[in-house]
N, C-alpha and C positions, 0 to 999 in steps of 0.2 A: 179355496173356492174354484169353481169351474168358470173361467172367464174367456169370452170371445172378443177378439180384437179385429176391427176392420182397418183398412189402410195399409196392409202388408207390413214390410219392414222398412218403412220410410224414416224420415228425420225424427218423428215421434214414436212410431210403431216399434222400431228396433230397440231403443233404450227402454221403452215401456215394457215390452215383452221380456227383456232381460231382467228388469227389476221385479216384475211379477213372478217370473220363474224362480228367481233367487229368494223370493219371499215364500216359496212353497206352493204357489198356485198352479193349477192345471190350466194352461193357456192354449187356445186354438187361434191361429192367425189366418184370416181370410186374405187371399191374394188372387188376382186374376191371371197370374203368370206361373205356369208350371215350373219354369226354371228357378223359381224361388223356393221350391220344396226343400231342397237340401239345406239352404241357409236357415229356413224356419226350424228344421229339425235340429240343426247345430245350435240354435238359440235355446233349445230345450222345449220347443213348442210343437203343437200338432198342426200340420198344414191342412187348410181347407181351400181347395182351388175352385174358384167360380166367380161370378160377377155380382156386384151389389145391385145391378140392374135386374137380377133374377130373384124375385121375392120368395119363390118356393125353395131355392137353394139357401137363401138366408134363413128362412124358417127352419129348415132341416138342421142347419149349422147352429142356430141359436137354441134349439131344443135341449133342455137340460142345463143351460147356462145359469149360473147364479147372478152374473152381471155381464153386460155387453158394452163395449166401447164403440161408439158410432162416430164416423167422420165421413166427409165428402171431399174428395180431392179434385181440384180443377183439372189436373193432368189426366185423371181417369175418365173425364168427360170427352176430351178431345183437344186439338191444337187451338191455341188462341189466334192462329192465323186462318182458321176455318171460318169463313164468313157465313156459312150455312147453319152454324150451331146457335141455338137459342139457349144460352147458358142458364138463364133463370128457369126456363122450363125443364131443363135436364136436372137441375138441383131439386126442383119440386118432385120429379119422378122418383129420384132416389129417396127422398124423404117419405113419400107415400109407400115405397117398397119397404122401408124400415118399419113403418107403422103396421103394415100388413104382416110382416114377418114376426114382429114382436107380439102381436095379438095371436097369431097362429101358434107361436112357440110357447106362449105363456110366460114370457120374460117379465120380471117386475122391477128390475134395477138397471138403469141405463146411465152411462156417462157420455155426454155428447160434446164433441169438439166444435164449438161455434167460433165466434170472433168478436173482438171489439167492433162496435158499430151495430151489433145485432139488436140493440135497444130501440132502434128507430127505423122507420120505413122511409125516411126522407133524409137527403143530404149526405148519404154515406157512399154514394157511387155503387160500384159493383159489390160492396159488402151487403147490399140489400138481400143477396141470396141467403145470408146467414139468418137475418131476421125472418125471412120467409120459411126456412127450414125449421127454425125454433117453433114458429107458430103451428106448423103442421104436426110436429112431435107433441105439442101441447094438447092436441086433440085426442091423444091416448087417454084411456080411463085413469081416474085419479089414483087407482091402486098401483099404477106404474110410476115409480119414483124416478125422477130425472135430475141429474146434476149437469147443468149447462156450464161448460167451461169456455170462457171468452178470453183467449190470448190476444195480446197486442201484436204489432208487427214483428215478424221473426228476424233475428239476426241472420239466420241462414239464407233469407231471401236476398241479402246483399250480394251473394254470389252471382246473382243474375246480372249484376253491374260489372262483372269482371271484364267483358269485352269492351265496355265503355271506358273503364279505367285504363285499360291497356292502350286503346286507340286514341282517347281524348285527353288522358291525364286528368280527368275530372269526373265527378258524379253529377250528372245533369238531370234535374227534376224541375217541376213547376212550383215547388215550395222549398224553403230552406231557412237559413239564418241561425240565430242563437237561442231560439225558444226550445226548451227541452221537451221531449216527448218520450213515452215509454216504449221499450223494446223488450223482447223476450227470447230466451234460448229454448230450443226444443228439448234440451236436457232438463231444464226446470219444469217445462210442461209435463214431461214424462214422470218426473219425480212427484209432482203434485197429484197427477191422476192416479199413480200407483198408491199414494197415501189415501186418496179419496175412495178408492175401491174397497179399502178395509174399514172405512168409517160407516156409521149408520146412514141409510138412505131414507129420507123423509120428504115427501111432496116434491115440489119443484124448486130448485135452488139455482142461483147464478153466482159464479165465482170468476173474477178476472185474474189473469196471469201476466206477470211482468217480471223482468230480471233487473232492469236498469233504466235510468232516465237520463238521456243525453240529447244534445242538439245536433242538427245536421252538420254544423261546422265542426263540432267535436268529433263526429264520426269521421269526417274527412281528415282531420288532423291526426287522429289516432291511427286510422288505417294507413295513411300516408307514411307516418313514422315507422309503422310495422313492416312496410314493404320497401323501405328505403327511398321513398319519394316524398320528402317534406313539402313539396309544392302541390301535392294533391289537394284539390279544392272542391267544394260543393257549389256548383253553379246553378243559379235560378233563372229559368227562362219563362216567358209568358205561357199561361195554360194553353192558349190557342196554338202556339208554336209546337208545344209538346204533342198536342192532339194531332196536328197535321203531320208531324214526323211519324207518329205511330200508324196513322192511317196510310201514309205513303209506304210504310214498311209492310203493309198488308195485314195488320192486326185487326181482328174482329171489331167492328164499329162499336158494339155495345161494351166490349171490354175496354176499348180505348177511352170512350166517354166516361166510363165508370172509374177508371184509374185517375183521370184528371179531376173528376168530382171528389174522389176520395182524398187526393192530395190537397185540394182546397179546404176540405174539412180538417185535415191535419194542420194546415197553416193557420186557420182561424180558431182551432182548438175544439170545435164542436164535436169532432169525432170522439174526443175523450171526456165529454161532459159526464156521462154516466160512470165511466171508469173512475174519475176522481171523486165522485159521490160514494163509490164503493171500492176505494183503493185497497189493493191487497198488500200483504207483506212481500217485498221484492225477493226474488230468488237469488241463487248463489252466483250465477254466471254473469259477469260484468263485461262491458265493452272491451276492456283491456284483455280479458280472457279470450273473447271472440277474435280480437285482432291478432293474437298469436296463432290461432287456428287459421285465420284468413291468410296470414303471411306465409304459412307453410304451403297452403294450396296455391297461392299466387306464385311462389318461387319454384313450384314444380310444373308450371304451365309450359 
């Protein structure tokens, strides 16, 4: 098949591209960075340099594709420290550009990377953007089949806590404890999407993605052991305290409020209500596997 990938060679895009190329597909990878051209070619794919904010560029790149993988990256919109960015509005723009490009190119099969929490427009904090984007994509004609993939929290996002772990010897959030929650590895996401690309596309489907179920305290213990710091703990602070810390650090107000709201949904379990009604088979990568990877990164800092 001729498959177009948005999201460049990121945590999901790189292994997804490698899997699809290995399976014999022609893969075009969209990136906004010309410096990625050589890496894309080395992965066996065709580079397409341009912006997902450019509907005409997208339409041209999508033309002739048998299937397209769509995603929206927070980093591609701008810095979370930029107070002027309306992130929800920017996600809407990207979704509308996708719709325009799909219609113009005549694409009939889409795989969209959404998120846990996309099932609801309330109580999910900043994950509201994914609910919004899904609904915009659902305005496409019924002959456009869409597979909405909803991963849970990424293990790889834990790397954002490295400075905190180094400076404080703790993971500090506004939720925690021994209640298990699902996590996912980008490698399992890529493997599942590669498989779904080769299966029939019918209507609109939703599939959740997860690799393991572990509690915050388990994460702290496992990561602490892996880096030689058995005293590493997961510390819970009041939501208002976390919010004030983020605002004082200059984080966009909407992002800060959204993160706190999302963590409260994690704590009370409401974020995972639809996930557990439609629980998937867990992937191969477990917390222990990620801990080995994390330890290697930590020890090379």
